[in-house]
TIROLUM-277396 format. One record per residue (C-alpha): y, x, z; residue number from 1. Coordinates in nm, 2 decimals. Layout:
<nufis>
- Y; X; Z; NUM .
...
</nufis>
This chain:
<nufis>
- 0.82; -1.05; 1.54; 1 .
- 0.81; -1.42; 1.59; 2 .
- 0.76; -1.57; 1.93; 3 .
- 0.41; -1.58; 2.06; 4 .
- 0.31; -1.29; 1.83; 5 .
- 0.07; -1.05; 1.99; 6 .
- 0.20; -0.70; 2.07; 7 .
- -0.01; -0.39; 2.00; 8 .
- -0.03; -0.07; 2.19; 9 .
- -0.10; 0.17; 1.90; 10 .
- -0.24; 0.51; 1.99; 11 .
- 0.00; 0.80; 1.92; 12 .
- -0.23; 0.96; 1.66; 13 .
- -0.25; 0.63; 1.46; 14 .
- 0.13; 0.60; 1.48; 15 .
- 0.17; 0.96; 1.36; 16 .
- -0.08; 0.91; 1.07; 17 .
- 0.11; 0.59; 0.97; 18 .
- 0.45; 0.78; 0.99; 19 .
- 0.30; 1.07; 0.78; 20 .
- 0.17; 0.82; 0.52; 21 .
- 0.51; 0.65; 0.50; 22 .
- 0.69; 0.99; 0.46; 23 .
- 0.44; 1.13; 0.21; 24 .
- 0.47; 0.81; 0.00; 25 .
- 0.85; 0.83; 0.00; 26 .
- 0.85; 1.20; -0.09; 27 .
- 0.59; 1.13; -0.37; 28 .
- 0.81; 0.85; -0.51; 29 .
- 1.11; 1.08; -0.52; 30 .
- 0.91; 1.35; -0.69; 31 .
- 0.75; 1.11; -0.94; 32 .
- 1.10; 0.99; -1.04; 33 .
- 1.18; 1.34; -1.17; 34 .
- 0.87; 1.35; -1.40; 35 .
- 0.84; 1.25; -1.76; 36 .
- 0.74; 0.89; -1.81; 37 .
- 0.39; 0.99; -1.94; 38 .
- 0.15; 1.24; -1.79; 39 .
- 0.03; 1.32; -2.15; 40 .
- 0.26; 1.40; -2.44; 41 .
- 0.35; 1.07; -2.61; 42 .
- 0.60; 0.97; -2.88; 43 .
- 0.89; 0.76; -2.78; 44 .
- 0.95; 0.41; -2.91; 45 .
- 1.22; 0.15; -2.96; 46 .
- 1.16; -0.21; -2.91; 47 .
- 1.30; -0.51; -3.09; 48 .
- 1.63; -0.66; -2.99; 49 .
- 1.58; -0.91; -2.71; 50 .
- 1.66; -1.28; -2.79; 51 .
- 2.01; -1.38; -2.68; 52 .
- 2.09; -1.02; -2.57; 53 .
- 2.20; -0.70; -2.72; 54 .
- 1.94; -0.51; -2.51; 55 .
- 1.69; -0.30; -2.70; 56 .
- 1.42; -0.13; -2.49; 57 .
- 1.33; 0.23; -2.57; 58 .
- 1.17; 0.55; -2.44; 59 .
- 1.24; 0.90; -2.55; 60 .
- 0.95; 1.13; -2.64; 61 .
- 0.76; 1.24; -2.33; 62 .
- 0.65; 1.61; -2.32; 63 .
- 0.39; 1.52; -2.06; 64 .
- 0.34; 1.69; -1.73; 65 .
- 0.33; 2.07; -1.70; 66 .
- 0.02; 2.21; -1.52; 67 .
- 0.24; 2.26; -1.21; 68 .
- 0.36; 1.90; -1.22; 69 .
- 0.00; 1.77; -1.27; 70 .
- -0.12; 1.98; -0.98; 71 .
- 0.16; 1.86; -0.75; 72 .
- 0.08; 1.49; -0.84; 73 .
- -0.29; 1.55; -0.76; 74 .
- -0.19; 1.72; -0.43; 75 .
- 0.03; 1.41; -0.33; 76 .
- -0.25; 1.17; -0.43; 77 .
- -0.51; 1.36; -0.23; 78 .
- -0.29; 1.36; 0.07; 79 .
- -0.21; 0.99; 0.03; 80 .
- -0.58; 0.91; 0.01; 81 .
- -0.65; 1.12; 0.32; 82 .
- -0.38; 0.96; 0.53; 83 .
- -0.47; 0.61; 0.41; 84 .
- -0.83; 0.67; 0.51; 85 .
- -0.72; 0.80; 0.85; 86 .
- -0.51; 0.49; 0.92; 87 .
- -0.76; 0.24; 0.78; 88 .
- -1.07; 0.39; 0.95; 89 .
- -0.90; 0.45; 1.29; 90 .
- -1.12; 0.34; 1.58; 91 .
- -0.82; 0.14; 1.72; 92 .
- -0.89; -0.14; 1.47; 93 .
- -1.23; -0.21; 1.64; 94 .
- -1.03; -0.32; 1.95; 95 .
- -0.82; -0.57; 1.77; 96 .
- -0.95; -0.93; 1.73; 97 .
- -1.03; -1.01; 1.37; 98 .
- -0.77; -1.28; 1.36; 99 .
- -0.50; -1.04; 1.47; 100 .
- -0.57; -0.75; 1.23; 101 .
- -0.33; -0.84; 0.96; 102 .
- -0.05; -0.89; 1.21; 103 .
- -0.15; -0.56; 1.38; 104 .
- -0.14; -0.38; 1.04; 105 .
- 0.20; -0.52; 0.96; 106 .
- 0.33; -0.42; 1.30; 107 .
- 0.20; -0.07; 1.26; 108 .
- 0.39; -0.03; 0.93; 109 .
- 0.71; -0.10; 1.12; 110 .
- 0.63; 0.08; 1.45; 111 .
- 0.84; 0.38; 1.35; 112 .
- 1.15; 0.15; 1.32; 113 .
- 1.38; 0.12; 1.63; 114 .
- 1.36; -0.22; 1.80; 115 .
- 1.65; -0.46; 1.74; 116 .
- 1.93; -0.37; 1.97; 117 .
- 1.81; -0.01; 2.02; 118 .
- 2.04; 0.28; 1.93; 119 .
- 1.94; 0.45; 1.61; 120 .
</nufis>
């Protein structure tokens, strides 16, 4: 944090909600990377050769998501919405001056990281 930046004493339940949001988002991204590129069955395609390159974009046919995959995506999205609302609507934000709220939000996103010089 730059010099003269305010410091924030985040309540533990807000820190926990932010950490859970971060972890859930990471887990969801890892899961989503294993899914077909389209939720619905879609034909693949091949693009034109790019100018001054041998690169030709393409996608294989997508079988779409299975019922289990679609249900898991919905579960992740529901949990991400719930955790986001818990963080955004926390009463702590009422105690932060309006001009400091963006800085506080950015600080909260990194509150789980060890401070510089701390052992990991």
